[in-house]
C-alpha positions as CSV (number, residue, x, y, z in Angstrom):
1,M,0.1,-0.1,0.0
2,G,3.2,2.5,0.6
3,R,4.5,2.4,-2.6
4,Q,0.7,2.7,-4.4
5,W,0.9,6.2,-2.4
6,A,4.1,7.1,-2.5
7,P,4.0,9.3,-5.9
8,A,0.7,10.8,-5.4
9,T,2.3,11.7,-1.7
10,R,5.4,13.2,-2.9
11,V,3.7,15.1,-5.5
12,A,1.0,16.6,-2.9
13,E,3.4,17.8,-0.2
14,Q,5.8,18.9,-3.1
15,T,2.9,21.2,-4.6
16,G,0.6,21.9,-1.5
17,C,0.6,25.4,0.0
18,V,-1.6,27.6,1.9
19,V,-2.9,31.1,0.9
20,S,-3.9,34.0,3.0
21,A,-5.5,37.3,2.4
22,S,-5.9,40.7,4.5
23,R,-5.9,44.2,4.5
24,A,-3.4,46.5,4.4
25,G,-2.6,48.4,7.7
26,R,-5.6,46.9,9.3
27,P,-4.6,43.5,11.5
28,E,-7.6,44.1,13.1
29,A,-10.0,43.1,10.4
30,G,-8.5,39.5,10.3
31,A,-7.2,37.4,7.7
32,W,-8.6,34.9,5.5
33,S,-7.0,31.8,4.5
34,C,-7.4,28.4,2.4
35,S,-5.3,25.5,0.6
36,G,-3.8,26.0,-2.8
37,V,-1.6,24.4,-5.0
38,I,1.8,25.3,-6.7
39,L,1.2,24.9,-10.3
40,S,4.7,26.1,-11.2
41,R,7.4,27.3,-9.6
42,G,9.3,29.5,-12.3
43,P,7.5,32.1,-12.1
44,G,5.7,31.1,-9.2
45,L,2.0,30.7,-10.0
46,V,-0.8,29.1,-7.4
47,L,-4.0,28.3,-7.7
48,C,-6.5,28.3,-4.5
49,H,-10.1,28.9,-3.7
50,G,-11.9,32.2,-4.4
51,G,-14.2,31.9,-1.4
52,I,-11.4,33.9,0.5
53,F,-11.3,37.0,-2.4
54,T,-15.6,37.5,-1.2
55,P,-14.6,40.3,1.5
56,F,-12.2,42.4,-1.2
57,L,-14.2,42.3,-4.3
58,R,-14.8,46.2,-5.4
59,A,-18.8,45.1,-6.9
60,G,-19.4,42.8,-3.6
61,S,-19.7,39.0,-3.4
62,G,-22.7,39.4,-6.3
63,A,-20.7,40.1,-8.6
64,L,-19.9,36.3,-8.8
65,A,-23.3,35.2,-9.2
66,A,-24.0,37.7,-11.9
67,A,-25.3,36.4,-14.7
68,G,-22.7,35.5,-17.4
69,A,-20.1,35.9,-14.8
70,A,-17.5,33.3,-15.9
71,F,-13.9,35.6,-14.8
72,L,-13.0,38.5,-12.9
73,P,-9.7,40.3,-13.7
74,G,-7.2,40.5,-10.7
75,D,-8.1,44.4,-10.4
76,S,-11.5,43.4,-9.2
77,C,-10.3,43.3,-5.7
78,G,-9.7,46.5,-3.6
79,A,-6.3,48.1,-3.6
80,D,-6.1,47.3,0.1
81,L,-5.5,43.6,-0.6
82,R,-2.6,41.5,1.1
83,L,-1.8,38.2,-0.2
84,H,0.7,35.7,0.9
85,V,1.4,32.2,0.1
86,Q,3.5,29.6,2.1
87,W,4.7,26.1,1.5
88,G,6.6,23.5,3.7
89,P,10.3,23.3,4.1
90,P,12.9,22.5,1.3
91,A,12.5,18.6,0.1
92,A,15.3,16.4,1.7
93,S,17.5,14.3,-0.6
94,P,17.7,10.7,0.4
95,A,21.2,11.3,2.2
96,G,19.5,14.1,4.4
97,R,20.6,17.4,2.8
98,P,18.0,20.0,1.9
99,Q,17.5,20.7,-2.0
100,R,16.4,24.5,-2.1
101,G,13.8,25.6,-4.6
102,R,11.4,22.6,-4.0
103,P,8.6,23.3,-2.0
104,A,8.0,20.1,0.1
105,L,8.4,18.6,3.6
106,C,11.5,17.8,5.2
107,T,12.3,14.3,5.2
108,P,15.2,13.8,8.4
109,R,17.8,11.6,7.8
110,C,17.4,7.9,9.0
111,A,20.2,6.2,11.0
112,G,21.1,3.1,10.0
113,L,22.8,1.6,6.5
114,E,23.5,4.0,3.3
115,S,23.3,2.2,0.4
116,G,26.9,1.1,-1.0
117,R,28.8,1.5,2.1
118,P,29.6,-1.2,4.8
119,S,28.1,-0.7,8.4
120,A,30.5,0.7,11.0
121,P,28.8,-0.6,14.5
122,R,31.4,0.3,16.4
123,E,30.7,4.2,15.6
124,P,27.9,5.9,16.7
125,P,25.4,6.9,14.0
126,P,25.8,10.8,13.4
127,P,22.7,12.7,14.7
128,P,20.1,13.7,12.7
129,P,19.8,17.3,11.5
130,P,17.5,19.5,13.0
131,P,14.0,19.9,11.4
132,A,14.2,22.7,8.9
133,P,11.7,25.6,9.9
134,Q,8.8,26.6,7.5
135,Q,9.3,28.6,4.5
136,P,8.1,32.8,5.7
137,P,5.0,33.3,3.8
138,R,6.0,35.1,0.6
139,P,3.9,37.8,-1.3
140,A,1.5,37.6,-4.2
141,E,-0.5,39.3,-6.3
142,L,-3.8,38.0,-8.0
143,L,-4.1,37.6,-11.4
144,L,-7.4,35.9,-12.1
145,L,-10.7,34.7,-10.6
146,W,-12.7,32.3,-12.5
147,S,-15.2,29.3,-12.7
148,C,-15.9,26.3,-14.3
149,P,-19.1,26.6,-16.0
150,A,-19.7,22.9,-16.4
151,F,-19.2,22.6,-12.5
152,R,-21.8,25.5,-12.2
153,A,-24.2,23.8,-14.2
154,H,-24.3,20.5,-12.7
155,F,-24.1,22.1,-9.5
156,A,-27.3,23.8,-10.2
157,Q,-28.8,20.6,-11.6
158,L,-27.4,18.5,-8.5
159,F,-28.2,21.1,-5.5
160,G,-30.2,23.9,-6.9
161,G,-34.1,23.6,-7.2
162,D,-36.5,21.8,-4.7
163,T,-33.7,20.6,-2.9
164,A,-31.8,23.8,-2.6
165,E,-33.2,24.1,0.8
166,Q,-31.7,20.7,2.3
167,W,-28.0,21.5,1.6
168,R,-25.7,23.5,3.1
169,F,-22.1,23.9,2.0
170,A,-20.5,26.8,4.5
171,S,-17.8,25.5,6.7
172,P,-20.1,26.5,10.5
173,A,-22.7,24.5,11.7
174,P,-25.9,24.3,9.7
175,D,-27.6,25.3,12.6
176,A,-26.4,28.7,13.5
177,H,-29.2,31.3,13.1
178,V,-27.4,34.3,13.2
179,S,-28.3,37.0,10.6
180,E,-24.1,37.4,10.0
181,D,-23.9,33.7,9.7
182,E,-26.5,33.6,7.4
183,E,-24.8,36.1,5.4
184,E,-21.5,34.6,5.6
185,E,-23.0,31.2,4.3
186,E,-24.8,33.1,1.3
187,Q,-21.6,34.8,0.4
188,Q,-19.8,31.2,0.3
189,L,-22.3,29.4,-1.9
190,R,-21.6,32.0,-4.4
191,A,-18.0,31.7,-4.3
192,L,-18.0,27.7,-3.6
193,G,-17.6,27.2,-7.4
194,W,-14.8,30.1,-8.1
195,F,-11.2,30.0,-8.1
196,A,-7.9,32.1,-8.0
197,L,-4.8,32.5,-9.7
198,L,-1.7,33.9,-8.2
199,R,1.4,34.6,-8.6
200,V,4.3,34.8,-6.1
201,R,6.5,37.8,-6.0
202,R,10.4,37.9,-6.1
203,V,11.4,38.6,-2.6
204,P,15.5,39.9,-2.5
205,A,16.1,37.7,0.6
206,A,15.3,35.0,-1.8
207,E,16.8,35.6,-4.9
208,E,19.1,32.6,-4.7
209,A,16.4,30.5,-4.0
210,E,14.4,32.1,-6.7
211,E,17.0,31.7,-9.5
212,E,16.9,27.5,-8.6
213,E,12.9,28.0,-9.0
214,E,13.3,29.5,-12.3
215,E,15.9,27.1,-13.7
216,Q,12.8,24.7,-13.1
217,R,10.7,26.7,-15.1
218,G,7.6,25.1,-15.9
219,P,4.7,23.2,-14.7
220,S,5.4,21.6,-11.3
221,V,2.5,18.6,-11.7
222,A,0.5,17.2,-14.3
223,V,-3.2,17.1,-14.8
224,A,-5.3,14.0,-14.9
225,P,-7.9,14.4,-18.1
226,P,-11.9,14.0,-18.0
227,G,-12.7,10.5,-17.1
228,A,-9.1,9.3,-16.5
229,V,-9.9,8.2,-12.8
230,P,-13.0,6.0,-12.3
231,K,-15.0,5.4,-9.9
232,G,-14.0,4.0,-6.7
233,A,-10.3,4.6,-7.6
234,P,-8.3,5.6,-4.4
235,L,-7.5,9.4,-4.3
236,L,-5.4,11.4,-2.0
237,A,-6.5,15.2,-0.6
238,C,-3.8,17.5,0.3
239,G,-4.8,20.6,2.0
240,S,-4.5,22.6,5.2
241,P,-7.0,22.5,8.1
242,F,-8.1,26.0,9.3
243,G,-6.2,27.5,6.7
244,A,-3.2,29.6,7.9
245,F,-3.5,28.7,11.5
246,C,-0.6,26.7,12.8
247,P,1.4,25.7,9.9
248,D,3.7,23.8,11.7
249,I,1.1,21.2,12.6
250,F,-1.7,21.7,9.7
251,L,0.4,22.4,6.6
252,N,-0.5,19.9,3.7
253,T,-2.5,17.2,5.9
254,L,-3.5,14.4,3.8
255,S,-6.5,12.4,3.6
256,R,-7.2,9.2,1.8
257,G,-10.1,8.1,-0.1
258,V,-12.1,6.9,-3.3
259,L,-13.8,8.7,-6.0
260,S,-17.2,8.2,-4.7
261,N,-19.2,9.4,-8.0
262,A,-19.1,12.3,-10.7
263,T,-21.3,13.9,-13.1
264,G,-19.3,16.2,-15.7
265,P,-16.4,18.1,-13.5
266,L,-18.5,17.7,-10.1
267,L,-17.1,15.3,-8.1
268,L,-17.5,13.5,-4.8
269,T,-14.8,11.9,-2.8
270,D,-14.7,10.2,0.9
271,A,-11.6,11.6,1.7
272,R,-11.9,13.9,4.9
273,C,-11.6,17.7,4.7
274,L,-12.0,20.2,7.0
275,P,-12.6,23.8,6.8
276,G,-9.5,25.5,5.5
277,S,-8.7,22.9,2.8
278,E,-10.9,24.5,0.0
279,G,-8.4,24.8,-3.1
280,G,-6.5,21.8,-1.9
281,G,-5.1,19.1,-4.7
282,V,-6.8,15.8,-4.6
283,F,-4.5,13.3,-6.7
284,A,-4.8,10.1,-8.0
285,A,-3.1,6.5,-6.9
286,R,-3.0,5.9,-10.3
287,P,-2.0,7.0,-12.6
288,P,0.4,8.0,-10.5
289,G,0.7,11.5,-8.3
290,L,-2.1,13.3,-11.4
291,L,-3.9,16.2,-10.1
292,V,-7.4,15.2,-10.4
293,A,-9.4,17.8,-8.9
294,L,-9.3,20.8,-6.2
295,V,-11.5,21.0,-3.1
296,A,-14.7,23.0,-3.5
297,A,-16.3,22.3,-0.3
298,P,-14.9,20.4,2.5
299,L,-18.1,20.1,4.6
300,C,-21.7,19.5,3.4
301,W,-25.2,18.8,4.8
302,K,-28.1,17.5,3.5
303,S,-31.5,17.7,6.0
304,R,-29.3,19.3,9.0
305,E,-27.2,15.8,8.5
306,W,-23.6,15.8,8.2
307,V,-22.6,13.7,4.6
308,G,-19.3,12.9,5.2
309,L,-18.3,13.6,1.5
310,T,-16.1,16.2,0.0
311,L,-17.1,18.1,-3.1
312,L,-14.5,18.5,-5.7
313,C,-14.1,20.4,-9.1
314,A,-12.2,18.5,-12.0
315,A,-9.0,20.0,-12.4
316,A,-9.1,19.5,-16.1
317,P,-12.0,21.8,-17.5
318,L,-11.1,23.8,-14.4
319,L,-7.6,24.9,-16.0
320,R,-9.3,24.7,-19.4
321,A,-11.8,27.7,-18.2
322,A,-8.4,29.2,-17.1
323,R,-6.5,29.0,-20.4
324,A,-9.7,30.6,-22.3
325,A,-9.9,33.4,-19.7
326,L,-6.5,34.7,-19.7
327,G,-6.5,34.7,-23.5
328,R,-9.3,37.0,-23.2
329,L,-7.2,39.7,-21.1
330,Q,-4.1,41.3,-22.0
331,P,-1.5,39.7,-24.0
332,R,0.9,39.6,-21.1
333,A,-1.7,37.5,-19.1
334,A,-2.4,35.3,-22.1
335,A,1.6,34.3,-22.0
336,L,0.6,32.9,-18.5
337,A,-1.7,30.0,-20.1
338,A,1.6,28.1,-21.4
339,L,2.7,27.7,-18.0
340,L,-0.3,25.9,-16.3
341,P,0.0,22.3,-16.1
342,P,-0.6,20.2,-19.0
343,E,-3.4,17.3,-19.2
344,V,-1.4,13.7,-19.7
345,G,-2.2,11.8,-22.4
346,A,-1.8,8.1,-22.7
347,P,1.2,6.0,-23.2
348,C,1.0,4.7,-26.5
349,G,-0.6,1.0,-26.3
350,R,-2.0,1.5,-23.0
351,P,-5.1,3.1,-21.6
352,L,-4.8,6.1,-19.2
353,R,-8.2,4.9,-17.7
354,A,-7.8,2.7,-14.9
355,P,-10.5,-0.2,-14.9
356,E,-13.5,0.6,-12.8
357,P,-13.9,-2.2,-10.0
358,P,-16.5,-4.7,-11.3
359,W,-18.2,-4.4,-8.2
360,A,-18.7,-0.6,-8.7
361,A,-22.0,-1.1,-10.9
362,A,-23.2,-4.0,-8.9
363,A,-26.1,-1.5,-7.0
364,V,-29.4,-1.5,-8.5
365,L,-31.9,1.5,-7.7
366,V,-35.3,-0.2,-6.1
367,E,-38.3,2.0,-6.1
368,C,-41.5,0.7,-4.4
369,G,-44.3,3.4,-4.7
370,A,-43.0,6.9,-2.8
371,V,-40.0,5.1,-1.4
372,W,-36.5,4.1,-2.8
373,G,-33.6,2.6,-1.6
374,S,-30.6,0.4,-3.2
375,G,-30.4,-3.6,-3.6
376,V,-27.7,-6.1,-5.0
377,A,-28.7,-9.0,-7.8
378,V,-28.2,-12.0,-6.5
379,A,-29.1,-14.0,-9.5
380,P,-29.7,-12.6,-13.1
381,R,-33.6,-12.3,-11.9
382,L,-33.5,-12.0,-8.0
383,V,-32.6,-8.8,-6.1
384,L,-32.0,-7.9,-2.4
385,T,-33.1,-5.0,-0.5
386,C,-34.2,-4.1,2.9
387,R,-37.7,-4.2,4.4
388,H,-38.1,-0.3,4.6
389,V,-37.4,-0.4,0.8
390,A,-39.9,-2.9,-0.3
391,P,-42.4,-3.7,2.8
392,R,-45.0,-5.7,1.5
393,E,-45.3,-9.1,-0.5
394,A,-46.7,-9.3,-3.6
395,S,-46.1,-4.8,-4.2
396,R,-44.8,-4.0,-7.5
397,V,-41.7,-2.7,-7.4
398,L,-39.3,-0.9,-10.0
399,L,-35.7,-1.2,-10.6
400,R,-32.9,0.8,-12.6
401,P,-29.6,-0.4,-12.9
402,A,-26.6,1.9,-12.8
403,T,-26.2,1.2,-16.5
404,P,-27.8,2.1,-18.7
405,K,-29.6,5.3,-16.5
406,S,-32.6,4.7,-19.2
407,A,-33.1,1.0,-18.2
408,K,-36.2,-0.2,-16.1
409,I,-36.9,-3.2,-14.7
410,W,-40.5,-4.4,-13.0
411,G,-40.2,-6.9,-10.6
412,H,-42.6,-7.9,-7.3
413,V,-41.5,-8.6,-3.5
414,V,-41.7,-12.5,-3.0
415,F,-40.9,-12.3,0.6
416,A,-40.3,-9.5,3.3
417,T,-39.5,-10.1,6.8
418,R,-41.4,-9.1,9.4
419,E,-41.1,-5.8,11.5
420,T,-40.4,-7.6,14.6
421,S,-37.9,-9.6,12.5
422,P,-33.9,-8.1,13.7
423,Y,-32.9,-8.8,9.7
424,D,-34.2,-6.0,7.2
425,I,-34.7,-8.0,4.3
426,A,-36.8,-7.7,1.3
427,V,-36.5,-10.4,-2.2
428,V,-37.5,-8.9,-5.3
429,S,-38.2,-11.4,-8.0
430,L,-37.8,-9.8,-11.6
431,E,-39.9,-9.8,-14.8
432,E,-37.2,-10.2,-16.8
433,D,-32.8,-10.6,-16.3
434,L,-31.0,-7.8,-15.3
435,E,-28.1,-7.6,-18.3
436,G,-24.8,-5.6,-17.6
437,V,-25.1,-5.9,-13.7
438,P,-22.5,-8.2,-12.3
439,I,-23.8,-11.0,-9.8
440,P,-21.1,-10.7,-7.1
441,V,-19.7,-13.8,-5.4
442,P,-20.7,-14.3,-1.7
443,T,-17.7,-14.5,0.9
444,E,-17.6,-17.3,3.7
445,R,-15.8,-16.0,6.1
446,F,-15.0,-12.3,7.2
447,H,-11.9,-10.7,8.5
448,K,-12.3,-7.8,10.9
449,G,-10.1,-4.7,9.4
450,E,-10.2,-5.6,6.0
451,A,-11.0,-2.7,3.3
452,V,-14.6,-2.2,2.3
453,S,-16.7,-0.3,-0.1
454,V,-20.5,0.1,-0.2
455,V,-22.3,1.1,-3.1
456,G,-25.8,2.8,-3.0
457,F,-28.0,5.2,-4.1
458,G,-27.7,7.2,-1.4
459,I,-27.8,11.1,-1.7
460,F,-28.5,11.6,-5.3
461,G,-30.6,8.6,-6.0
462,Q,-30.6,8.2,-10.2
463,A,-29.4,11.5,-10.6
464,C,-25.7,10.1,-11.3
465,G,-26.0,6.9,-10.4
466,P,-24.5,4.8,-7.2
467,S,-22.0,6.5,-5.3
468,V,-18.8,4.5,-3.9
469,T,-17.7,5.2,-0.1
470,S,-14.3,3.1,1.4
471,G,-13.7,2.1,4.8
472,I,-12.9,-0.8,7.1
473,L,-14.6,-3.6,8.4
474,S,-14.3,-2.5,12.0
475,A,-16.4,-5.5,13.7
476,V,-18.0,-8.4,13.2
477,V,-20.6,-9.1,15.9
478,Q,-21.0,-12.9,16.7
479,V,-24.1,-14.9,18.8
480,D,-22.6,-18.9,19.2
481,E,-19.6,-18.1,17.1
482,T,-22.0,-17.1,14.1
483,P,-21.5,-13.7,12.6
484,V,-24.9,-11.8,12.9
485,M,-23.6,-8.2,12.2
486,L,-21.3,-6.5,10.2
487,Q,-20.1,-2.9,11.1
488,T,-18.2,-0.2,9.0
489,T,-16.5,3.0,9.0
490,C,-17.8,4.0,5.2
491,A,-19.8,6.5,4.8
492,V,-23.6,5.3,4.2
493,H,-26.5,7.8,4.0
494,G,-30.2,7.8,3.3
495,G,-30.9,6.1,0.3
496,S,-28.2,3.2,0.7
497,S,-29.9,0.8,2.5
498,G,-30.3,-2.2,0.6
499,G,-27.0,-1.7,-0.9
500,P,-24.1,-3.9,-1.1
501,L,-21.2,-4.4,1.0
502,F,-18.2,-5.6,-0.6
503,S,-14.5,-6.6,0.1
504,T,-12.7,-4.1,-1.8
505,Y,-9.9,-6.2,-2.9
506,S,-11.5,-9.6,-3.3
507,G,-14.9,-8.3,-4.9
508,D,-16.7,-10.8,-2.7
509,L,-20.2,-9.7,-1.4
510,L,-20.1,-9.4,2.3
511,G,-23.2,-8.3,3.2
512,I,-26.4,-5.9,2.9
513,V,-26.4,-2.4,4.6
514,A,-29.3,-2.4,6.5
515,S,-28.9,1.7,8.4
516,N,-26.2,4.0,9.6
517,T,-26.7,5.0,13.4
518,R,-28.7,8.3,14.8
519,D,-28.8,9.6,18.6
520,N,-32.0,9.8,20.0
521,N,-30.8,12.0,22.2
522,T,-29.3,14.6,19.9
523,G,-30.6,13.4,16.8
524,A,-27.5,13.3,14.9
525,T,-26.6,10.7,12.4
526,Y,-23.2,9.3,12.4
527,P,-22.9,8.0,8.7
528,H,-19.2,6.6,9.4
529,L,-21.0,4.3,12.0
530,N,-23.2,2.1,10.4
531,F,-24.3,-1.9,10.3
532,S,-24.9,-4.5,7.5
533,I,-26.8,-8.1,7.6
534,P,-23.9,-10.5,6.7
535,I,-24.5,-12.5,3.2
536,T,-23.9,-15.5,4.9
537,V,-26.9,-15.2,7.1
538,L,-28.7,-15.0,4.0
539,Q,-27.0,-17.3,1.1
540,P,-28.4,-20.7,2.3
541,A,-32.0,-19.7,2.4
542,L,-31.4,-17.6,-1.1
543,Q,-30.0,-20.6,-2.9
544,Q,-33.0,-23.0,-1.9
545,Y,-35.5,-20.5,-3.2
546,S,-33.3,-20.0,-6.0
547,Q,-33.1,-23.7,-6.8
548,T,-37.0,-24.9,-5.5
549,G,-38.8,-21.4,-5.0
550,D,-39.9,-22.6,-1.4
551,L,-39.2,-19.5,1.1
552,G,-39.5,-21.5,3.7
553,S,-36.1,-20.9,5.1
554,L,-36.5,-17.4,4.2
555,R,-39.3,-17.3,6.6
556,E,-37.0,-18.4,9.2
557,L,-35.4,-15.3,9.6
558,D,-38.7,-14.3,11.3
559,H,-37.7,-16.3,14.1
560,V,-34.2,-15.9,14.9
561,T,-33.1,-16.3,18.5
562,E,-33.2,-13.6,21.6
563,P,-29.4,-13.1,21.7
564,V,-29.8,-11.9,17.8
565,R,-32.5,-9.5,18.6
566,V,-30.6,-8.2,21.4
567,V,-27.8,-7.6,19.0
568,W,-29.9,-5.6,16.1
569,R,-31.5,-3.8,19.4
570,L,-27.8,-2.3,20.4
571,Q,-28.9,-3.7,23.8
572,Q,-26.7,-5.3,26.5
573,P,-27.4,-9.2,27.1
574,L,-29.5,-9.9,30.3
575,A,-27.3,-10.7,33.2
576,E,-27.9,-14.2,34.2
577,A,-29.9,-14.1,36.9
578,P,-27.7,-14.7,40.5
579,R,-28.4,-18.3,42.3
580,S,-30.4,-17.9,45.7
581,K,-28.0,-19.1,48.5
582,L,-31.0,-20.5,50.2
């Protein structure tokens, strides 16, 4: 796993930075900060989020929401704007000697053997060098504010209209009722899809290092073209939580996840980011180290519940929009377009796009009247889902596979457990075969701590297909040495019920998602604490029904033992009554 992430980690640390904006001569007004990506070292070009510039816009934040507004020149902000960019200490060579002019974190020299040198056990190893200090913030100038039109269009389609009031993307908690917080939230929403291009100014005290940077003239990162990274592929997010606050601790913090979903240039990942990470880079593990996207909003709420996903803007269309905007400005600015990172083409004879995991297309959307959820095919004409999605036997059910989106298949519920059963299960028989939907292999054993993935239609339903979230199998709850409940750290949302839980590496079906967790005292929902029904509980009964049409074994799920019911009620087992001493 370390080798898989090494190229992305190296690029992320070498290009990550933090950008702060303040007013000249007014320290009491405070500062605004976010994360950024160093696009070029000579000259120093930096991309960051545009939200920190809303307080400085001469025309106010409404200029970002004006009809037809796609970009604003650097002088659209007031003359009192002061910008500074800070990145990590120089990267260390294998021998531990710092190399100037390479923005990255410092790697201390390790004690021990060095390649090609005999060991000297009688001599103490040299002490490691002290950690290099952070690079001081450097002044910068704003060249361009711009947005990606395609991102804004897809954002309006997914999050606008009747569902707009359900969503919140502001950094503060969504239950703030102060008018100032609401105004700030509105400004953040207007700037959500906007980004900024900066140029780092030369500093006399750093002339020597800057001369080395000029020698490295050109882009410092390569960009993944649209569609190069499939759904479910691993991603590495790099940002600075809380922006410029305490960079010695928070600068270039890394978080792993997967590409959960995508519609056009609007991407979602389950890599966990915090406020201040806006503008941070998101990199691919395969193809290694390519810049995939920029963080647009690190925290999302839907219906006052934390979603646990990060909203991204794809880097390739965003930089295409930047080139177009620069070309419409002065010729000098247009010359900078050539220094923006290129999109990497596929090597000769080799596909650039990594293959999508086959289990990523295994979930189907299940609609039963006004209720909808997820399901998984366990046979060409048999789908497994949850009882609370399709609660009544003989009910007519509409299923929609992930591909193609226009496909519709009707079926009916042949079995649903009673409400008193701890196993929330329904079985749907289809009128025709599911074509193009893989039938997963059920597992026979579980390994606590293994990497797992959940596929389901939570959050968006059919709007952009099923979402994939990653985590680990955090607990396997057993009764009489038989698994009866699985617990994972994947993000699970409303609409994911009935969706499949897979082993990420083997692709085996582990279970069926039943619920996430809600705190009855506070009403808070925890998407990363959820429960699934082990497939080993269901597989014998499903196999018997598929072969004989007999529902007898499925109906046994209504008559489980009391210890199993206690587990699913999340209760402590009753203590054994003390024996009488008489």
